[in-house]
C-alpha positions, 0 to 999 in steps of 0.5 A, a space after each residue: 501472463 505475469 501479474 501488475 505489481 501493486 505499484 502499476 495498479 496503484 497507477 491507474 487507479 480511477 474508479 470504485 472499480 479499479 480501487 476495490 481492484 486495487 484493494 484486493 490487490 493489496 490484499 493478496 501482497 498482504 497473505 502473501 508476505 504473510 505466508 513467505 515470511 512463515 516459511 523464511 522469516 526475515 529481520 525483525 528491524 526492517 521490512 517483511 519479506 513482502 516489504 511491509 513496513 507496517 504489518 500490526 492494523 495499528 501500525 498501517 493506520 498511523 503509517 498511513 496516516 502520517 504519509 498523507 500528512 506529509 506529502 497533503 495526502 498525495 497533492 506534494 507528489 504529484 497526485 490530481 485532487 481531481 481523483 479521490 479514488 487513487 489519492 485513498 489507494 496510494 493512502 493505503 498504500 502508504 500503510 503498507 511502505 512509509 516508516 
């Protein structure tokens, strides 16, 4: 059975458990990207092998915070205010992809 994508997992976050599942998948995604990057390095001017735009903790947190500020913590992207679990998962996902 194929594993679910981070985007698919993000779409179903609605509880502590599903948030923790998402975080575990995000950690695995990062580890897999680091392995792939060591085996076949990508350009230093774009995302790494796993699509990670922000590969240091400070860049990750800065991007996540920038995403939160620019989207009102996802409200302008259609996230519901009554699901803080998904909004926080999206914050973490933003750390991966937001430029």
